[in-house]
A tleap script that builds the chain and sets N, CA, C and O, in Angstrom:
source leaprc.protein.ff14SB
mol = sequence {
  NMET ALA LYS ASN THR PRO ASP ASP PRO LYS
  GLY LEU ILE TYR GLU ALA TYR ARG ILE ASP
  GLY ILE THR LYS PRO ASP CYS ARG THR ILE
  PHE LEU ASP TRP ALA LEU SER LEU PRO ALA
  ASP ARG VAL PRO ALA ARG ALA LEU GLU ALA
  LEU ILE ALA ALA TYR GLY ALA GLU HIE PRO
  ASP HIE PRO MET THR GLU VAL LEU ARG GLU
  GLY THR ALA LEU GLY GLU LYS PRO ARG ARG
  ARG GLY GLY TRP ARG SER ARG ASN ARG SER
  ARG THR CTHR
}
set mol.1.N position { 80.997 94.892 95.029 }
set mol.1.CA position { 81.720 94.164 94.572 }
set mol.1.C position { 81.819 92.829 95.288 }
set mol.1.O position { 81.466 92.943 96.462 }
set mol.2.N position { 82.148 91.733 94.989 }
set mol.2.CA position { 82.633 90.566 95.572 }
set mol.2.C position { 83.870 90.302 96.143 }
set mol.2.O position { 84.923 90.709 95.652 }
set mol.3.N position { 83.795 89.651 97.141 }
set mol.3.CA position { 85.502 89.185 97.588 }
set mol.3.C position { 86.395 88.744 96.484 }
set mol.3.O position { 87.448 89.339 96.255 }
set mol.4.N position { 86.054 87.852 95.885 }
set mol.4.CA position { 87.058 87.062 95.161 }
set mol.4.C position { 86.727 87.339 93.468 }
set mol.4.O position { 86.145 86.392 92.940 }
set mol.5.N position { 86.934 88.148 92.847 }
set mol.5.CA position { 86.605 88.349 91.490 }
set mol.5.C position { 87.657 88.168 90.538 }
set mol.5.O position { 88.768 88.004 91.044 }
set mol.6.N position { 87.592 88.156 89.275 }
set mol.6.CA position { 88.555 88.016 88.301 }
set mol.6.C position { 89.811 89.337 88.444 }
set mol.6.O position { 91.035 89.258 88.346 }
set mol.7.N position { 88.964 90.461 88.698 }
set mol.7.CA position { 89.698 91.776 88.880 }
set mol.7.C position { 90.481 91.652 90.332 }
set mol.7.O position { 91.452 92.388 90.507 }
set mol.8.N position { 90.118 90.819 91.281 }
set mol.8.CA position { 90.659 90.920 92.333 }
set mol.8.C position { 90.592 89.527 92.922 }
set mol.8.O position { 89.784 89.265 93.813 }
set mol.9.N position { 91.568 88.489 92.354 }
set mol.9.CA position { 91.231 87.141 92.864 }
set mol.9.C position { 91.783 86.736 94.270 }
set mol.9.O position { 91.544 85.603 94.688 }
set mol.10.N position { 92.449 87.542 94.950 }
set mol.10.CA position { 92.736 86.924 96.328 }
set mol.10.C position { 91.531 87.998 97.133 }
set mol.10.O position { 91.323 87.739 98.318 }
set mol.11.N position { 90.982 88.828 96.695 }
set mol.11.CA position { 90.208 89.724 97.535 }
set mol.11.C position { 91.167 90.373 98.548 }
set mol.11.O position { 91.031 90.205 99.760 }
set mol.12.N position { 92.260 91.212 97.938 }
set mol.12.CA position { 93.081 92.074 98.617 }
set mol.12.C position { 92.650 93.492 98.720 }
set mol.12.O position { 92.971 94.086 99.750 }
set mol.13.N position { 91.902 94.192 97.719 }
set mol.13.CA position { 91.469 95.191 97.257 }
set mol.13.C position { 89.969 95.495 98.508 }
set mol.13.O position { 89.700 96.437 99.254 }
set mol.14.N position { 89.427 94.438 98.277 }
set mol.14.CA position { 87.962 94.195 98.850 }
set mol.14.C position { 88.498 94.395 100.641 }
set mol.14.O position { 88.020 95.146 101.491 }
set mol.15.N position { 89.397 93.624 100.730 }
set mol.15.CA position { 89.783 93.530 102.142 }
set mol.15.C position { 90.363 95.048 102.648 }
set mol.15.O position { 90.149 95.403 103.807 }
set mol.16.N position { 90.982 95.768 101.867 }
set mol.16.CA position { 91.642 96.891 102.271 }
set mol.16.C position { 90.595 97.888 102.542 }
set mol.16.O position { 90.859 98.747 103.383 }
set mol.17.N position { 89.460 97.908 101.969 }
set mol.17.CA position { 88.584 99.044 102.038 }
set mol.17.C position { 87.869 98.786 103.441 }
set mol.17.O position { 87.272 99.689 104.028 }
set mol.18.N position { 87.965 97.618 103.883 }
set mol.18.CA position { 87.480 97.106 105.352 }
set mol.18.C position { 88.324 97.430 106.413 }
set mol.18.O position { 87.872 97.495 107.556 }
set mol.19.N position { 89.518 97.643 106.163 }
set mol.19.CA position { 90.456 97.734 107.349 }
set mol.19.C position { 90.211 99.375 108.011 }
set mol.19.O position { 90.236 100.330 107.235 }
set mol.20.N position { 90.018 99.545 109.243 }
set mol.20.CA position { 89.797 100.744 109.836 }
set mol.20.C position { 91.522 101.210 109.743 }
set mol.20.O position { 92.515 100.486 109.676 }
set mol.21.N position { 91.431 102.355 109.765 }
set mol.21.CA position { 92.918 103.204 109.727 }
set mol.21.C position { 93.907 102.828 109.100 }
set mol.21.O position { 94.991 102.777 109.681 }
set mol.22.N position { 93.805 102.518 107.947 }
set mol.22.CA position { 94.750 101.802 106.818 }
set mol.22.C position { 95.279 103.067 106.409 }
set mol.22.O position { 94.498 104.016 106.332 }
set mol.23.N position { 96.291 103.197 106.180 }
set mol.23.CA position { 97.356 103.966 105.746 }
set mol.23.C position { 97.647 103.983 104.161 }
set mol.23.O position { 97.513 102.903 103.586 }
set mol.24.N position { 98.004 105.026 103.454 }
set mol.24.CA position { 98.432 104.970 102.199 }
set mol.24.C position { 99.641 104.102 101.990 }
set mol.24.O position { 99.621 103.368 101.002 }
set mol.25.N position { 100.730 104.079 102.807 }
set mol.25.CA position { 101.868 102.888 102.519 }
set mol.25.C position { 101.457 101.578 102.569 }
set mol.25.O position { 101.991 100.743 101.839 }
set mol.26.N position { 100.387 101.227 103.500 }
set mol.26.CA position { 99.594 100.160 103.973 }
set mol.26.C position { 99.050 99.783 102.479 }
set mol.26.O position { 99.413 98.729 101.957 }
set mol.27.N position { 98.204 100.643 101.843 }
set mol.27.CA position { 97.811 100.257 100.788 }
set mol.27.C position { 98.651 100.222 99.335 }
set mol.27.O position { 98.294 99.595 98.338 }
set mol.28.N position { 99.681 100.932 99.445 }
set mol.28.CA position { 100.676 100.659 98.490 }
set mol.28.C position { 101.160 99.173 98.662 }
set mol.28.O position { 101.287 98.373 97.735 }
set mol.29.N position { 101.390 98.946 99.881 }
set mol.29.CA position { 102.296 97.463 99.937 }
set mol.29.C position { 100.942 96.340 99.135 }
set mol.29.O position { 101.129 95.693 98.105 }
set mol.30.N position { 99.714 96.364 99.891 }
set mol.30.CA position { 98.628 95.860 99.149 }
set mol.30.C position { 98.459 95.802 97.860 }
set mol.30.O position { 98.214 94.742 97.285 }
set mol.31.N position { 98.571 96.920 97.271 }
set mol.31.CA position { 98.582 97.020 95.685 }
set mol.31.C position { 99.644 96.365 95.041 }
set mol.31.O position { 99.442 95.849 93.941 }
set mol.32.N position { 100.659 96.318 95.531 }
set mol.32.CA position { 101.877 95.663 95.023 }
set mol.32.C position { 101.603 94.131 94.997 }
set mol.32.O position { 101.790 93.572 93.917 }
set mol.33.N position { 101.199 93.413 96.009 }
set mol.33.CA position { 100.636 92.058 96.418 }
set mol.33.C position { 99.334 91.960 95.365 }
set mol.33.O position { 99.313 90.903 94.734 }
set mol.34.N position { 98.619 92.575 95.176 }
set mol.34.CA position { 97.407 92.418 94.116 }
set mol.34.C position { 98.058 92.398 92.992 }
set mol.34.O position { 97.858 91.378 92.332 }
set mol.35.N position { 98.918 93.325 92.444 }
set mol.35.CA position { 99.200 93.239 91.037 }
set mol.35.C position { 100.419 91.963 90.965 }
set mol.35.O position { 100.701 91.517 89.853 }
set mol.36.N position { 100.938 91.552 91.886 }
set mol.36.CA position { 101.625 90.399 91.281 }
set mol.36.C position { 100.818 89.333 91.476 }
set mol.36.O position { 101.372 88.308 91.077 }
set mol.37.N position { 99.722 89.141 91.930 }
set mol.37.CA position { 98.561 87.977 92.062 }
set mol.37.C position { 97.598 88.066 90.828 }
set mol.37.O position { 96.815 87.161 90.541 }
set mol.38.N position { 97.715 89.171 90.161 }
set mol.38.CA position { 96.707 89.210 88.951 }
set mol.38.C position { 97.234 88.235 87.998 }
set mol.38.O position { 98.423 88.212 87.681 }
set mol.39.N position { 96.238 87.324 87.478 }
set mol.39.CA position { 96.518 86.503 86.390 }
set mol.39.C position { 97.112 86.871 85.312 }
set mol.39.O position { 96.792 88.015 84.989 }
set mol.40.N position { 97.987 86.277 84.488 }
set mol.40.CA position { 98.653 86.847 83.325 }
set mol.40.C position { 97.643 87.363 82.111 }
set mol.40.O position { 97.772 88.341 81.375 }
set mol.41.N position { 96.646 86.415 82.158 }
set mol.41.CA position { 95.278 86.850 81.012 }
set mol.41.C position { 94.584 88.091 81.467 }
set mol.41.O position { 93.836 88.533 80.595 }
set mol.42.N position { 94.607 88.790 82.582 }
set mol.42.CA position { 93.941 90.123 82.897 }
set mol.42.C position { 94.882 91.198 82.417 }
set mol.42.O position { 96.111 91.148 82.452 }
set mol.43.N position { 94.130 92.172 81.965 }
set mol.43.CA position { 94.776 93.621 81.767 }
set mol.43.C position { 94.658 94.323 82.781 }
set mol.43.O position { 93.611 94.814 83.203 }
set mol.44.N position { 95.882 94.428 83.304 }
set mol.44.CA position { 95.590 95.533 84.719 }
set mol.44.C position { 94.855 96.856 84.634 }
set mol.44.O position { 94.068 97.287 85.477 }
set mol.45.N position { 95.171 97.365 83.649 }
set mol.45.CA position { 94.697 98.781 83.404 }
set mol.45.C position { 92.838 98.530 83.210 }
set mol.45.O position { 92.173 99.463 83.661 }
set mol.46.N position { 92.309 97.753 82.794 }
set mol.46.CA position { 91.002 97.131 82.582 }
set mol.46.C position { 90.862 96.696 84.235 }
set mol.46.O position { 89.925 97.211 84.844 }
set mol.47.N position { 91.575 95.961 84.818 }
set mol.47.CA position { 91.130 95.740 86.222 }
set mol.47.C position { 91.172 96.709 87.119 }
set mol.47.O position { 90.505 96.667 88.152 }
set mol.48.N position { 91.999 97.724 86.795 }
set mol.48.CA position { 91.969 98.715 87.731 }
set mol.48.C position { 90.846 99.703 87.907 }
set mol.48.O position { 90.479 100.288 88.926 }
set mol.49.N position { 90.183 99.772 86.122 }
set mol.49.CA position { 89.212 100.676 86.096 }
set mol.49.C position { 87.895 99.835 86.702 }
set mol.49.O position { 86.982 100.582 87.055 }
set mol.50.N position { 87.738 98.919 86.816 }
set mol.50.CA position { 86.581 97.935 87.457 }
set mol.50.C position { 86.751 98.159 88.835 }
set mol.50.O position { 85.687 98.268 89.444 }
set mol.51.N position { 87.860 98.268 89.561 }
set mol.51.CA position { 88.146 98.480 90.985 }
set mol.51.C position { 87.525 99.710 91.104 }
set mol.51.O position { 86.402 99.770 91.604 }
set mol.52.N position { 88.217 100.900 90.632 }
set mol.52.CA position { 87.999 102.051 90.558 }
set mol.52.C position { 86.464 102.396 90.683 }
set mol.52.O position { 86.011 103.155 91.540 }
set mol.53.N position { 85.646 101.675 89.621 }
set mol.53.CA position { 84.281 101.957 89.491 }
set mol.53.C position { 83.492 101.265 90.584 }
set mol.53.O position { 82.478 101.734 91.100 }
set mol.54.N position { 84.040 100.129 90.883 }
set mol.54.CA position { 83.464 99.468 92.006 }
set mol.54.C position { 83.592 100.409 93.605 }
set mol.54.O position { 82.626 100.536 94.357 }
set mol.55.N position { 84.763 100.906 93.847 }
set mol.55.CA position { 85.090 101.287 94.964 }
set mol.55.C position { 85.016 102.807 95.090 }
set mol.55.O position { 84.512 103.278 96.110 }
set mol.56.N position { 85.346 103.377 94.409 }
set mol.56.CA position { 85.672 104.704 94.248 }
set mol.56.C position { 84.744 105.943 94.353 }
set mol.56.O position { 85.034 107.079 94.729 }
set mol.57.N position { 83.631 105.477 93.956 }
set mol.57.CA position { 82.375 106.262 94.194 }
set mol.57.C position { 82.160 106.475 95.861 }
set mol.57.O position { 82.125 107.514 96.522 }
set mol.58.N position { 82.032 105.079 96.258 }
set mol.58.CA position { 81.658 104.972 97.467 }
set mol.58.C position { 82.678 105.293 98.434 }
set mol.58.O position { 82.334 105.491 99.599 }
set mol.59.N position { 83.741 105.359 98.138 }
set mol.59.CA position { 84.807 105.716 98.908 }
set mol.59.C position { 85.823 106.805 98.483 }
set mol.59.O position { 87.006 106.572 98.729 }
set mol.60.N position { 85.536 107.821 97.950 }
set mol.60.CA position { 86.492 108.514 97.324 }
set mol.60.C position { 87.669 109.162 97.962 }
set mol.60.O position { 88.627 109.465 97.251 }
set mol.61.N position { 87.685 109.442 99.460 }
set mol.61.CA position { 88.927 109.603 100.320 }
set mol.61.C position { 89.763 108.750 100.849 }
set mol.61.O position { 90.770 108.985 101.517 }
set mol.62.N position { 89.210 107.526 100.455 }
set mol.62.CA position { 90.188 106.140 101.036 }
set mol.62.C position { 91.354 106.296 100.297 }
set mol.62.O position { 91.473 106.678 99.133 }
set mol.63.N position { 92.375 105.890 101.261 }
set mol.63.CA position { 93.794 105.839 100.493 }
set mol.63.C position { 94.163 104.981 99.519 }
set mol.63.O position { 95.032 105.141 98.661 }
set mol.64.N position { 93.222 103.765 99.762 }
set mol.64.CA position { 93.325 102.582 98.476 }
set mol.64.C position { 92.724 103.320 97.012 }
set mol.64.O position { 93.353 103.077 95.983 }
set mol.65.N position { 91.884 103.940 96.958 }
set mol.65.CA position { 91.306 104.663 96.306 }
set mol.65.C position { 92.270 105.766 95.526 }
set mol.65.O position { 92.237 106.025 94.323 }
set mol.66.N position { 92.969 106.233 96.337 }
set mol.66.CA position { 94.136 107.080 95.830 }
set mol.66.C position { 95.496 106.418 95.071 }
set mol.66.O position { 96.223 106.875 94.189 }
set mol.67.N position { 95.512 105.128 95.813 }
set mol.67.CA position { 96.681 104.305 95.078 }
set mol.67.C position { 96.079 103.495 93.866 }
set mol.67.O position { 96.816 103.128 92.951 }
set mol.68.N position { 94.770 103.230 93.874 }
set mol.68.CA position { 94.264 102.996 92.515 }
set mol.68.C position { 94.360 103.844 91.219 }
set mol.68.O position { 94.691 103.427 90.110 }
set mol.69.N position { 94.064 104.920 91.508 }
set mol.69.CA position { 94.142 106.040 90.653 }
set mol.69.C position { 95.510 106.153 90.193 }
set mol.69.O position { 95.827 106.371 89.024 }
set mol.70.N position { 96.385 105.981 91.259 }
set mol.70.CA position { 97.693 106.422 90.784 }
set mol.70.C position { 97.906 105.257 89.967 }
set mol.70.O position { 98.430 105.530 88.888 }
set mol.71.N position { 97.638 103.946 90.175 }
set mol.71.CA position { 98.033 102.881 89.419 }
set mol.71.C position { 97.987 102.711 87.973 }
set mol.71.O position { 98.760 102.131 87.211 }
set mol.72.N position { 96.633 103.510 87.721 }
set mol.72.CA position { 96.281 103.793 86.516 }
set mol.72.C position { 97.123 104.399 85.541 }
set mol.72.O position { 97.064 104.171 84.333 }
set mol.73.N position { 98.088 105.358 86.239 }
set mol.73.CA position { 99.142 106.067 85.443 }
set mol.73.C position { 100.231 105.143 85.298 }
set mol.73.O position { 101.136 105.339 84.486 }
set mol.74.N position { 100.183 104.195 86.015 }
set mol.74.CA position { 101.833 103.222 85.597 }
set mol.74.C position { 101.526 102.459 84.354 }
set mol.74.O position { 102.346 101.769 83.750 }
set mol.75.N position { 100.074 102.667 83.966 }
set mol.75.CA position { 99.941 101.726 82.649 }
set mol.75.C position { 100.181 102.546 81.107 }
set mol.75.O position { 99.813 102.142 80.004 }
set mol.76.N position { 100.900 103.789 81.423 }
set mol.76.CA position { 101.109 104.827 80.181 }
set mol.76.C position { 102.257 104.106 79.675 }
set mol.76.O position { 102.917 103.258 80.276 }
set mol.77.N position { 102.400 104.495 78.627 }
set mol.77.CA position { 103.873 104.038 77.853 }
set mol.77.C position { 104.887 104.686 78.360 }
set mol.77.O position { 104.967 105.913 78.423 }
set mol.78.N position { 105.950 103.661 78.858 }
set mol.78.CA position { 107.197 104.167 79.587 }
set mol.78.C position { 107.876 104.684 78.674 }
set mol.78.O position { 107.932 104.332 77.496 }
set mol.79.N position { 108.556 105.763 79.331 }
set mol.79.CA position { 109.474 106.577 78.771 }
set mol.79.C position { 110.965 106.119 78.984 }
set mol.79.O position { 111.204 105.467 80.001 }
set mol.80.N position { 111.966 106.398 78.129 }
set mol.80.CA position { 113.319 106.173 78.594 }
set mol.80.C position { 113.874 107.375 79.442 }
set mol.80.O position { 113.685 108.572 79.230 }
set mol.81.N position { 114.685 106.721 80.568 }
set mol.81.CA position { 115.189 107.734 81.316 }
set mol.81.C position { 116.564 107.333 81.608 }
set mol.81.O position { 116.934 106.644 82.559 }
set mol.82.N position { 117.234 107.811 80.738 }
set mol.82.CA position { 118.988 107.238 80.944 }
set mol.82.C position { 119.043 106.195 79.865 }
set mol.82.O position { 118.381 106.045 78.839 }
set mol.83.N position { 120.124 105.454 80.453 }
set mol.83.CA position { 120.653 104.496 79.564 }
set mol.83.C position { 121.811 104.668 79.137 }
set mol.83.O position { 122.407 105.481 79.844 }
set mol.84.N position { 122.719 104.084 77.881 }
set mol.84.CA position { 123.860 104.371 77.537 }
set mol.84.C position { 123.910 105.736 76.640 }
set mol.84.O position { 124.930 106.413 76.521 }
set mol.85.N position { 122.728 106.020 76.062 }
set mol.85.CA position { 122.617 107.038 74.870 }
set mol.85.C position { 122.522 108.594 75.881 }
set mol.85.O position { 122.626 109.728 75.413 }
set mol.86.N position { 122.337 108.302 77.104 }
set mol.86.CA position { 122.007 109.601 77.976 }
set mol.86.C position { 123.726 109.861 78.850 }
set mol.86.O position { 123.948 110.900 79.472 }
set mol.87.N position { 124.546 108.973 78.756 }
set mol.87.CA position { 125.691 109.116 79.425 }
set mol.87.C position { 126.789 109.993 78.450 }
set mol.87.O position { 126.709 109.811 77.235 }
set mol.88.N position { 127.694 110.835 78.917 }
set mol.88.CA position { 128.752 111.495 78.633 }
set mol.88.C position { 129.710 110.342 78.186 }
set mol.88.O position { 130.067 109.466 78.973 }
set mol.89.N position { 130.208 110.404 76.541 }
set mol.89.CA position { 130.970 109.239 76.005 }
set mol.89.C position { 132.193 109.993 75.862 }
set mol.89.O position { 133.171 109.335 75.507 }
set mol.90.N position { 132.378 111.409 76.089 }
set mol.90.CA position { 133.909 111.913 75.926 }
set mol.90.C position { 135.006 111.273 77.128 }
set mol.90.O position { 134.874 111.294 78.352 }
set mol.91.N position { 136.045 110.745 76.354 }
set mol.91.CA position { 136.820 110.005 77.282 }
set mol.91.C position { 137.888 111.261 77.759 }
set mol.91.O position { 138.486 112.094 77.078 }
set mol.92.N position { 137.856 111.012 79.283 }
set mol.92.CA position { 139.004 112.321 79.797 }
set mol.92.C position { 139.893 111.398 80.599 }
set mol.92.O position { 139.497 110.898 81.652 }
set mol.93.N position { 141.005 111.188 80.138 }
set mol.93.CA position { 141.883 110.167 80.719 }
set mol.93.C position { 143.402 110.837 81.025 }
set mol.93.O position { 144.294 110.145 81.516 }
savepdb mol mol.pdb
quit
């Protein structure tokens, strides 16, 4: 995959795969920067699929591949966790 593509406009993912000794926390930081720099007209799930297809097979054990795969789970429908409905409404004064 080329350095600057619609799926990786700043080349962040491209460069992450070229950093020797990169750690998973480093990859998460790069992933967040990538997600924030993705153009509004790009669908993140499709961009992730393209990046995994481009890099995942060649680098299956790379921490960035793991982070990209975890990122695909973020695209699932969000579930409510809490809010006013989950709080105890009984008043004990």
